C-alpha positions as CSV (number, residue, x, y, z in Angstrom):
1,M,-6.9,44.5,-22.3
2,T,-9.2,43.3,-24.9
3,R,-11.6,40.6,-23.9
4,V,-10.5,37.0,-24.7
5,P,-12.6,33.8,-24.7
6,L,-12.5,31.9,-21.7
7,D,-13.5,28.6,-23.1
8,R,-10.3,26.8,-22.3
9,V,-8.0,28.3,-19.6
10,G,-4.7,27.2,-18.5
11,V,-3.1,28.2,-15.1
12,V,0.5,28.0,-14.2
13,M,1.5,28.1,-10.5
14,V,4.1,25.4,-10.0
15,S,5.0,26.4,-6.4
16,T,4.1,25.7,-2.7
17,V,1.3,24.9,-1.0
18,G,0.6,28.3,0.1
19,N,0.5,29.7,-2.9
20,A,-1.8,26.9,-4.2
21,V,-4.2,27.9,-1.8
22,H,-4.1,31.5,-3.2
23,V,-5.1,30.5,-6.7
24,L,-8.2,28.8,-5.8
25,P,-10.2,32.3,-5.6
26,V,-8.8,32.8,-9.1
27,L,-10.3,29.8,-10.3
28,A,-13.4,30.2,-8.2
29,S,-14.0,33.5,-10.0
30,L,-13.5,32.0,-13.4
31,K,-16.0,29.2,-13.0
32,R,-18.7,31.4,-11.2
33,H,-18.4,34.0,-14.2
34,R,-18.3,31.0,-16.8
35,P,-19.2,27.7,-15.6
36,E,-18.8,25.7,-18.7
37,S,-15.1,27.0,-19.1
38,R,-12.5,24.3,-18.7
39,V,-9.8,25.2,-16.5
40,T,-6.6,23.3,-16.6
41,W,-3.9,23.8,-13.6
42,I,-0.1,23.0,-14.1
43,L,1.3,22.4,-11.0
44,Q,3.6,20.1,-8.9
45,R,2.6,16.8,-7.6
46,A,2.9,17.9,-3.9
47,S,0.3,20.7,-4.2
48,A,-2.1,18.7,-6.7
49,E,-3.0,16.4,-3.7
50,L,-4.5,19.3,-2.2
51,V,-6.7,20.5,-5.0
52,R,-7.5,17.4,-7.2
53,G,-11.2,17.0,-7.5
54,H,-11.8,20.7,-6.6
55,P,-15.0,21.8,-8.2
56,A,-13.2,24.7,-10.1
57,V,-10.5,22.5,-11.3
58,D,-11.3,20.5,-14.4
59,E,-7.8,19.1,-15.1
60,V,-4.4,18.6,-13.4
61,V,-1.2,18.4,-15.3
62,L,1.8,17.9,-13.4
63,F,5.1,19.4,-13.8
64,D,8.3,17.9,-11.9
65,R,10.5,20.9,-11.5
66,R,13.3,18.6,-10.2
67,R,13.7,16.9,-13.7
68,G,14.9,20.4,-15.1
69,A,15.0,20.5,-18.9
70,R,13.7,16.9,-19.3
71,G,10.7,17.8,-17.0
72,L,9.8,20.8,-19.4
73,L,10.1,18.5,-22.6
74,E,7.7,16.1,-21.0
75,L,5.3,18.8,-20.2
76,R,5.4,20.1,-23.6
77,R,4.6,16.9,-25.0
78,E,1.7,16.5,-22.4
79,L,0.2,20.0,-23.5
80,A,0.5,19.4,-27.2
81,G,-2.8,18.3,-27.6
82,R,-4.3,20.7,-25.1
83,P,-4.8,24.3,-26.7
84,F,-6.0,27.0,-24.5
85,D,-7.5,30.5,-25.3
86,V,-5.7,32.1,-22.4
87,V,-2.8,31.0,-19.9
88,L,-2.6,32.7,-16.8
89,N,1.1,32.8,-15.5
90,L,0.8,33.5,-11.7
91,Q,4.3,33.1,-11.0
92,A,7.1,35.6,-11.7
93,Y,9.8,33.0,-12.0
94,L,11.8,31.8,-14.8
95,K,10.7,28.2,-14.9
96,A,7.1,29.4,-14.7
97,G,7.7,31.5,-17.5
98,L,9.1,28.5,-19.5
99,V,6.0,26.5,-18.5
100,A,3.6,29.2,-19.6
101,A,5.6,29.2,-23.0
102,A,5.1,25.5,-23.4
103,A,1.5,25.9,-23.5
104,R,-0.3,26.7,-26.8
105,A,-2.2,29.9,-26.5
106,P,-2.7,33.1,-28.3
107,V,-2.9,35.0,-25.0
108,R,-0.3,34.4,-22.4
109,L,-1.1,36.6,-19.5
110,G,1.6,37.7,-17.0
111,Y,3.0,40.3,-14.4
112,D,4.0,43.6,-15.4
113,R,7.5,44.3,-16.0
114,A,8.5,45.6,-12.7
115,R,7.0,42.7,-10.7
116,A,8.0,40.1,-13.2
117,R,11.4,38.5,-12.1
118,D,14.0,36.6,-14.3
119,L,12.5,38.5,-17.4
120,T,9.4,36.4,-17.2
121,W,7.7,39.1,-18.8
122,L,9.2,38.1,-22.0
123,F,7.0,34.9,-22.1
124,S,4.0,36.9,-21.9
125,T,1.8,38.2,-24.6
126,H,-0.2,40.5,-22.3
127,R,0.5,41.9,-19.0
128,I,-1.6,43.0,-15.9
129,P,-1.5,46.7,-15.1
130,P,1.4,47.8,-13.0
131,R,0.5,48.3,-9.2
132,P,2.8,48.5,-6.1
133,R,3.3,45.3,-4.2
134,G,0.6,44.1,-2.4
135,H,-0.5,40.8,-0.8
136,V,0.0,37.9,-3.1
137,Q,-3.7,36.8,-2.9
138,D,-4.5,40.4,-4.0
139,E,-2.0,40.1,-6.8
140,Y,-3.3,36.8,-8.2
141,L,-6.8,38.3,-8.2
142,E,-5.4,41.1,-10.5
143,F,-5.7,38.6,-13.2
144,V,-9.1,38.0,-12.9
145,E,-9.8,41.8,-12.8
146,A,-7.5,42.2,-16.1
147,L,-10.0,39.4,-17.8
148,G,-12.9,41.5,-16.8
149,V,-14.2,38.7,-14.4
150,P,-15.8,39.7,-11.0
151,V,-13.8,38.6,-8.0
152,V,-15.1,35.9,-5.9
153,R,-13.1,35.3,-2.5
154,E,-13.8,31.8,-2.0
155,W,-11.4,28.9,-1.6
156,G,-13.4,25.6,-1.4
157,L,-11.1,23.6,0.6
158,E,-13.4,22.0,3.1
159,P,-13.0,18.3,3.7
160,T,-15.7,16.3,1.6
161,G,-18.1,13.9,3.4
162,E,-15.9,11.0,2.8
163,E,-12.8,12.5,4.1
164,R,-14.7,13.2,7.2
165,S,-15.5,9.7,7.8
166,R,-12.0,8.5,6.8
167,Y,-10.3,10.7,9.4
168,A,-12.7,11.1,12.1
169,H,-10.7,8.6,14.4
170,L,-7.8,10.8,14.6
171,L,-9.6,13.4,16.7
172,P,-12.3,11.8,19.1
173,A,-14.7,14.2,20.4
174,S,-13.8,16.0,23.4
175,E,-15.1,18.8,25.7
176,R,-11.6,20.5,25.6
177,P,-10.8,22.8,22.5
178,T,-8.3,21.7,20.0
179,V,-5.1,24.0,19.0
180,A,-3.1,22.7,16.2
181,V,0.3,23.6,16.1
182,V,2.8,23.5,12.8
183,V,6.4,23.4,13.7
184,G,8.1,23.4,10.4
185,T,8.3,25.4,7.1
186,S,10.4,25.4,3.9
187,K,13.1,27.7,5.4
188,P,14.6,27.5,8.9
189,E,14.7,31.2,8.9
190,K,10.8,31.2,9.2
191,E,10.7,28.9,12.1
192,W,9.9,29.2,15.8
193,P,12.2,27.5,18.3
194,A,11.2,24.2,19.5
195,D,11.8,25.0,23.3
196,R,9.3,27.6,23.1
197,Y,6.7,25.4,21.2
198,A,7.1,22.8,24.2
199,A,6.5,25.9,26.8
200,L,3.5,27.0,24.7
201,V,2.3,23.3,24.4
202,D,2.2,23.2,28.3
203,R,0.4,26.6,28.8
204,V,-2.2,25.4,26.2
205,Q,-2.9,22.1,27.9
206,G,-2.6,23.5,31.4
207,E,-3.7,27.1,31.8
208,L,-6.0,27.0,28.8
209,G,-7.5,23.6,29.2
210,A,-7.2,22.7,25.7
211,R,-5.6,19.6,23.8
212,A,-2.5,20.3,21.5
213,V,-1.8,18.6,18.4
214,L,1.1,18.8,16.1
215,V,0.2,18.8,12.3
216,G,2.1,19.2,9.1
217,G,4.6,17.0,7.4
218,R,7.6,14.8,8.2
219,S,10.5,16.8,6.9
220,E,13.9,16.3,8.8
221,R,13.5,19.5,10.5
222,E,10.0,19.0,11.5
223,E,11.1,15.4,12.9
224,A,13.6,17.1,15.0
225,A,11.5,19.8,16.3
226,A,8.7,17.3,17.2
227,A,11.2,15.2,19.0
228,E,12.5,18.1,21.0
229,I,9.0,19.3,21.8
230,R,8.0,15.9,23.2
231,R,11.1,15.5,25.3
232,L,10.7,19.1,26.8
233,A,7.1,19.4,27.4
234,A,5.4,18.2,30.7
235,R,2.3,17.6,28.8
236,P,3.4,16.1,25.4
237,P,0.9,16.9,22.4
238,L,-0.7,14.4,20.2
239,D,1.4,14.1,17.1
240,L,-0.7,13.8,14.0
241,R,1.8,14.9,11.3
242,E,1.8,13.1,7.9
243,W,2.5,13.7,4.4
244,D,-1.2,13.8,3.7
245,L,-2.6,17.2,2.5
246,R,-6.3,16.3,2.5
247,R,-5.7,14.9,6.2
248,L,-4.4,18.1,7.2
249,V,-7.4,20.0,5.8
250,Y,-9.5,17.7,7.9
251,L,-7.4,18.4,11.0
252,L,-7.3,22.3,10.4
253,H,-11.2,22.2,9.9
254,R,-11.7,20.6,13.0
255,A,-9.3,22.4,15.1
256,D,-10.6,25.5,17.3
257,V,-7.2,27.4,16.7
258,L,-4.3,27.0,14.5
259,V,-0.7,28.4,15.6
260,S,1.6,28.4,12.5
261,P,4.6,30.3,11.1
262,D,4.3,31.3,7.6
263,T,3.8,28.1,5.6
264,G,1.3,26.4,3.7
265,P,-0.8,25.1,6.6
266,L,-1.3,28.8,7.7
267,H,-3.0,29.7,4.6
268,V,-5.0,26.4,4.6
269,G,-6.2,27.4,8.1
270,V,-7.3,30.7,7.1
271,A,-8.8,29.8,4.0
272,L,-10.9,27.2,6.2
273,G,-11.9,30.1,8.7
274,T,-10.0,28.3,11.6
275,P,-8.8,31.1,13.9
276,T,-5.2,31.3,12.9
277,V,-2.3,32.7,15.4
278,S,0.3,33.6,12.8
279,L,3.9,33.7,13.8
280,M,5.9,36.1,11.5
281,G,9.1,37.7,11.6
282,Y,11.1,36.5,8.6
283,T,8.6,37.0,6.0
284,N,6.5,40.2,5.6
285,P,2.9,39.7,7.0
286,R,1.5,42.5,4.7
287,R,2.6,40.4,1.5
288,Y,2.4,36.9,3.0
289,G,0.5,37.0,6.2
290,P,-3.3,35.9,6.9
291,Y,-5.5,37.1,4.2
292,R,-8.1,39.5,5.5
293,R,-8.9,37.5,8.6
294,F,-7.3,37.1,12.2
295,H,-5.1,40.1,11.8
296,D,-5.9,40.4,15.8
297,L,-4.0,37.1,16.3
298,L,-1.0,37.9,14.3
299,V,2.3,38.0,16.3
300,D,4.5,40.4,14.2
301,A,7.9,40.5,14.9
302,F,8.7,41.7,11.5
303,G,8.2,45.3,11.8
304,D,10.0,47.3,14.4
305,P,7.7,49.4,17.2
306,G,6.1,52.1,15.4
307,E,7.2,51.0,11.9
308,D,4.7,51.7,9.0
309,Y,6.3,49.2,6.4
310,T,4.9,48.5,3.2
311,A,4.2,45.2,1.4
312,S,7.5,45.4,-0.8
313,A,9.7,45.3,2.3
314,G,12.0,42.1,1.7
315,S,12.6,39.3,4.4
316,R,14.4,40.0,7.9
317,P,16.6,37.1,9.2
318,G,16.7,36.7,12.8
319,R,13.6,38.0,14.2
320,M,11.6,35.0,14.8
321,E,13.4,34.6,17.8
322,R,11.7,37.9,19.2
323,I,8.5,36.2,19.5
324,T,7.7,35.3,23.2
325,V,5.8,32.3,24.5
326,G,3.6,34.6,26.4
327,E,2.6,36.6,23.4
328,V,1.6,33.4,21.4
329,A,-0.3,32.1,24.7
330,E,-2.1,35.4,24.7
331,R,-3.3,35.0,21.2
332,V,-4.5,31.6,21.6
333,E,-6.4,32.6,24.7
334,L,-7.9,35.5,22.6
335,A,-8.9,33.2,19.8
336,L,-10.7,30.7,22.1
337,A,-12.6,33.8,23.6
338,R,-13.3,35.8,20.4
339,Y,-13.8,33.0,17.8
340,P,-15.8,30.3,19.7
341,R,-16.4,27.5,17.1
342,S,-19.5,25.1,16.7
343,P,-18.4,21.3,17.5
344,R,-20.9,20.3,14.8
345,S,-19.9,22.6,11.9
346,G,-16.4,23.3,12.7
347,Q,-16.9,27.1,11.8
348,P,-16.6,30.1,13.8
349,G,-19.6,30.8,15.8
350,P,-21.4,34.2,15.7
């Protein structure tokens, strides 16, 4: 496409925490290419907590999807005094298209027609070139390439010095490695049974000599799963779940290993470089799995033995139950051996 000015860039991604993580390299690429550009991100309140204050984000504009048409009208008024040179609509859903249309910009860049759901291509003045489905992170970076901007794969999610001080009391220093465990997601089909988590926690804290901590939020299903794990486990884990995304970032940065199904914390952990054991059966690992890291730790119940599925393969219900406690414990043991981490830096060793 024709080169466009990048002095004022609007970014539309009003979805989940995991998708917010995948947006960050887009913003990092834009800022590295043109540090003086002003980047405004339109997103939901829940994800805003994760990225507010990020060096690649100059301004956050909140959009409340739950308010429907009223929320769109409020957003239109909010954006009336913010003209953009280009708006990137990274989300191929109707509401995201309506959000992009509410922004004043001569260029609204969206997906090609084949990948744009809900006719969202109609809200774009320009579209990225057609390609086969790929990992969502790579698809977001296609927008950067379409603008002629070099790709930078950086996330910049690490806890600040103030956050390290604020949350340090949560995980006192220990000679034992720390294994963080996520038990809930946005969809029950993506979750692993609580009784298997309980058995895993016992193996982690017994055979592997680590300490297990529960991390994540406090949704109704997470509360129920955590209660069941505490009831069944001979060695109940430390429960550090809370609705605080920056606290979660700190805990995942401190952890030696993360065990998680396909949900936001999984992608936060991978972005931080925390060795991540991904439990995937309902969603496609080639589209939603750990990005370019820790594929040796992935437990893939999505594919059948010997199947060479593509990133376009849709969700497959009923497969999370295929994952055994033994498989996950083996991956945790492998992570501890293959990716030793420095207690001081919290980063993988050589």
